[in-house]
N, C-alpha and C positions, 0 to 999 in steps of 0.2 A: 317625751323621748326618754327611754330607759338607758341607764349607764351599765353596760355589761362588762366593764373593765374589772380586772382582778386587782384586789388590794394586796400590795406586796409589803412585807415587813422588812425593815432594814435597820442597821445599827453601825456604829463605829467599831473598832477592834476591841476595845475594852468594855463595850456595852453600856457605857455611861450615857451615851446619846442613842436613843432609839426613835424611829419614826415609821410611819406608814406612807405609802405613795401609790397613787394611781398614775400609771404611765400614759402618756399621750397616745402612743401607738405601740404598746408593749415594747419589744426589743428591736422593732424596725427602725428606730431612730438612733441606733447605736453609732457612736462616733468618737474620734479623738481629734485633738486640735494641735496645731503647730505653733501657737503663740508662745512667747518666752516662758510664761508660767506653766501652761499645760504641758509643754515639752519636758520641763523638769519634773513635773508631777507624774506624768505618764499614765494617768487614769483614763479609763474608757467610761463614757457617760451616755445616758439615755435621757429623753425629754419628759418633763412633767409640767403642767400648768402650776402657777404659784399656789392656787387654792387646793391643789391636789396632793400637797405634802402636809402631813400633820406630825409635829414633833410630840411624841408621847412621853418622852423621858429625857431629862438633861438639857433642856433648851438653854438654860443659863450657862451651861458648860461649852456651848458653841462659841468659837471665836470667828471673826471675819477678817479677811484680807482683801484689800482693794489696792489697785495700782493703776498707772497710766491715766485713763479717762475717769476712773473711779466708778464707772457704771456697773461693771460686774462685781458681784460680792461672792467671794469664795469662803464657804463655811467649813470649819474643821473642828474636831474635838480638842479641847484645850488640855485634856489628860493624855490621850494616846497619839494625838496629832493627825489622825486619819481624816482626809478630805471626805466629807459626806455628800455635799451638793454645792451648786453655785447658781446664783441668779445671772442669767446670760447677758452679755453686752449686746449680742446680735439680736436677742429678743428678750428684753427685760420683763416680759410677762411669762417667761418660762424659767424653770430650773433645769440644770443638767444634774443628773443624779449619778453618783459613783456606782457603777454596776457591781463592784466588789463588795459594796455595803449591803446589797440586796440578798436576803436570806436564800440560800440554795443556788446562788448564781455566782459564776466566776467569769472574769473577763476572758479566760482561756476557753470558755464554752463556745465562742463564736469564731468561725473560720475566717470571716471577712469583717473588717471594721473600716468604715469610711473615715478618711482623714481630711479634715477641713483646714484650709489655709488660714490660720489665725494670725500669721505674720502680716498678711495683707487683709486686714479685717474688713468684713462687709460694710460696716458703718463708716469706714474710711474712704469709700468710693461709691459711686452711683450704681454699679452693675450688679451688686449682690454678692453672695458667697462664691468662693472658688473651691472646688473639691480638689484637694491635692492628690488624691489617689485612694487606693484601698490597701490597708495593711492586712496581710494574710498570716493567720496563725496556723501552726501545724500542731495539732493536739497529739501528744505522745501517748 
């Protein structure tokens, strides 16, 4: 089976951390989360399998933040502070990648972004994830 996915280049703001990523389903997995951390961070993320991110520069400059269950690992540049990606609590075999870090992409490029209910996390109940709604951007 061939892999026809596009390799995207990505970096933090100061370019001290650079990486490449193969997205799970391009930008069709775009979403935001309402958990306490994501709400404050405000980032829009897309999905990638753990093996599909390669840090090409500055891996030692990445810092990690964990809270609550400690399952999710939120990575950010220790120089500029930009969140680059996180290992998901809902699926520890995936990363959520900050769309704003991907070269040539802006979170404002997307008219609709699914918002997941991270306050009521899927691993805290049996029924799975709850979609809180869709955030609509109006590009000026």
